[in-house]
N, C-alpha and C positions, 0 to 999 in steps of 0.2 A: 300582847295579843290575847284576846279572850277566846274561849272555846267556840263561841258563835262566829267570831271573825275567821277562825281557822277553818271551820266547816264551810262557811259561805265562800271563802276563797277557793276551796276545793271544788265546790259546785260550779263556780264561775269558770274555773280552768277547764273542767270537763265539758261544760255546756259550750264554751267557745271552741272546743275541739270536736264538737258535734258527736260526742259519745252518747249513744242511746241510753236512756234512763240515767242521765248524769247525776241528778239529785239522789236517786236511790243508791247508785254506786258510791257516791261520795260518802253517804251515810254508812254504807256497809264497811267501807275502809275505816272510817272514823270509829265506828262501834267496835270493830275488831282490834285495831291497833292502839286505840286509847282505852280499850276495855271499859266502855261506858254505855250503859243502857239508855233508852229514851228518857226514862224517868230521871236518871242522874243528870243527863244533859240539860233537861229543862230546869233543873234546880241550879246548875252551875254555869249555864251558857254565858252569862255576863261576867263571870269571874276571870281574872287573869290566869293564864296557864303558868303554873310554877316553873321556875327555872330548872328544877330537878327533872322535869319531863322533856327537856330539850331534845334528847336523843329520840324519844318517842315521837315528838313533833317532826323531827327530821325524817324518821322512818315513814311516817304518814305522808309527808310531802313527796318522798321518793316513790311511794306506792301510787299516789295520785299521778305522778309523772309517768309511771309505767302504764297506768290506765289510759292516760291521754294518748299514748302511742298505740292504743288498741290491743295491748296485751290483755287477754281475757281475765276478768275479775277472779275467776276460780284459780287460775295459775298464780295470781298475786297473793291470794289468801291461802292457797295450797290445799283447799278442801272443796268438796261439793257434796251436798246431801242427796241421797238416792234411796228410794224405797225404805224410808224411815231410819236410815243409818248415815253416818258421815264417812266419806272416803277421801283419802289423800289423793291429790292429782299432781301431775307434772307434765312437762312438755314431751315426755316419753309416751303419753297416753292421750286418747280422746277424753274430753270432759263428758262424764255421764249425763245423758239427756233424760228429761222427764218422759219423752216418748218411749224410751227403752224400758221403762217400768211396765209397760203393757206387755213387752216380750217376756219379762220375768213372770208376770201373772199367767200368761199362756203356757209358759214352760212349767210352772207349778201345776197348772190344771192338767197338762199332758202327763206329768209325773204321777199324779193321783189316778188318772185314767189307766196308766200302765200298771200301777199297783192293783187296781181293781181287776184288770185283765189277767194278771199273772199271780195274784195272791201274795205278792211281795210287800213288805212293810216299807214305808217311806224312809225309816231310819236305816234301812239296809241298801238304799239306792246308791249306785255308782254314777256320778254325774261328770261329764266332760264338757268344758267350756273352751272352744277353739277361738283364738284371737281374743284372749281374756282381757287385755288392757289393764284397767285398774283392779280387775277381779270383781267388779260390783255385781255382775249378773250371777256368777258362781257363788259368791259369798252370800248374796241375798237368798239364793235358792237353798243353800246348805242350812242357813239359819232358819228359814221358814219351814223347811221340810225336816229339819233335824237329821239330815242325811249323814251317813257315816264316812263317805268318801267323795270328795270333790277335787277334780284335777283341772287345772287351767294351763293352757299353752299359749305362747305368744312368741313371735319371731324377735321381738325387742327384749333384750336382757334388762333394759331399764324398766320396762313395763312389768316384767316378772318380779324384779326386786320390789317395785312399788306394790304389786298385788300381794306379795308376802307380808309387807308392812300392814296393808289393809286387813289381811287375815288375822294378824296379831291384834290389831286394835279392835277387831270385832269378835275376838275370842274363839276363832275357829282354826287355829294352827294345828290342832290335833287331828282334824279331819279334812284338811286341804293340803294340796301340794301344787306347786307351780313350776313348769318346765319351759325352758327356752328352746325354740326351734321352729321350723317351718311346718305349720299345721300338725298333722299326726306324727311327722318325723321327730317332733319334740319328745315323743314317748320312747323312742329308740334307746335301748340301753337302760331303761328304768323298769321298775316292777310292773308297770302298766303297759308295757309294749304289746302284750297279747290280750289285754283286758277287753272284754266286750261290755261297753257301758250301757246302762239302762236308758239314760237320757244324754243326748248330745245337743248342746246349744251353741250358737255362734252369732255374733254381730261382726261379720267380716267387712273388709273394705268393699264399698259398693258404689262409690261415685264414679260415673263415667269420666275417663281421662279428659275428654273435651269439655266437661262441665266444671273442672277444678277451678278454672279462672273466674267462674261466675259465683263462687261461694263468697260468703261474707268475708271481709278482710281479716277479721279476727280468727276465723277458721283457717282460711287459706295461708295466712302468714305465720300462724303460731301452732296449730295442731299438727301432729305428725302425718306427713304425706303417706307413709306406708300404711297407716290405718284408714286412709281415705280413698286412695286410688284403686278402683276395682277393674281397671283395664278399659279397653276401648268401649265395650258394651256394659261395663259394670258388673258382669256376671262371672268373671274368672274364678273367684274364690268359691262361689256356689257350685260351679262345675267341679272344681278340684275336690272340695269337701265331699260332695255326693259320690264322686268316683273313688276317692281314697278311704271312705268310711267303712267299707267292707272289712270285717275282721276287728273292727273297733266298736261295733254296736250290736247289742243283743237282738235276737229274734223278738219281734214286737216292740223293740226299743223305739223311743221317740226322738225325732230330729226337729229342732226348733231354730228357725232363722229369723233374725231381724233383716228387713229388706227396705230398699228405697220404694217410695210410694208408687212408682210406675213399673215395678219389677215383679209383682206378685205372680202373674200368669207365667212368665218365663221361669221363675224359680220353681213354681209348682210343676212345670213340665220337666225341668231338670231332675227334680226329686222322683217324679213318676218313672222316668227313664232309668233311674238308678235303683228301682225296686221298692219304692215307698208307696204305700196305699193310705186311704183315708186322709188325703191331703186337704188341709183347711187353710183359708186365708182369713186373717184377723185384722181388724181396723183399730187405730188408736183413737183417743178421745176427740181428735179433730176430724174423725171420719175418713182418714187416709189409711190405705193398706200399710201395715207395719210389721206383721209377722206371718210366717208360713210354718205350719206344723204338719208332720206326717209320721206314719208308723212304718217301721222297716219290715218288709215282707220276707226277708231272709235270702232273697236271690236277686241278682241283677237280670233285667230283661232287655 
């Protein structure tokens, strides 16, 4: 079998299974598992694959079989690029989405505004990421702001383990910590139990329970339900975080939420009722509402 025949076979398998972007996905798997660039492929495409690579070919065919079953490409490859960095992913976590990069941008803007308001330096910021998943939001913020302390919490121990691995691969283990537990309860018994964070960011579960079955098969069947289901109205975790944040956020601290595109006004009202001011709604590059930011006024109303 030649390299061309192997790749074409994979393309045909994925196309027949109605996998979106079948040719692109076949190439991504081929490139990764056979460790071959486009240039090398064009030079070698009509060569017979050496027998010494049989185990590699088998691994490639097994990966194609997984993709045929709609296992997300990122879970098969084990990584996803986000905000200019590479993060490991697993079925313990959501796959980082491009849309979430807008949330990181707005959180960085909010952090810089907070520093201007308080005179604090970005390197001295204490950042908390609730429902951290892969840690991609927190790690991106810590790297971009060169912040000294970033804490991530997640109810999934598997997610926390993965986030620690991502912190290590992005060289921020010295200024990040990840804790397993339910929202702020994950801080109980740690050095951060009574810390008032300057920036709190969260991409919580926000899909309405009744909408779960309408999600793409790849999301519905393979991404963790605990990271998707936001209760009957999709707002449970926004309410909980806004109610439980007192004592965990500094006066004038910023709260940044990722939201579903139809939840902006509801989330803004939840934040207002919890004592936040200067609440702003931000759109993603598709023009959809994607993030809500606010400043903590220091009291609940």
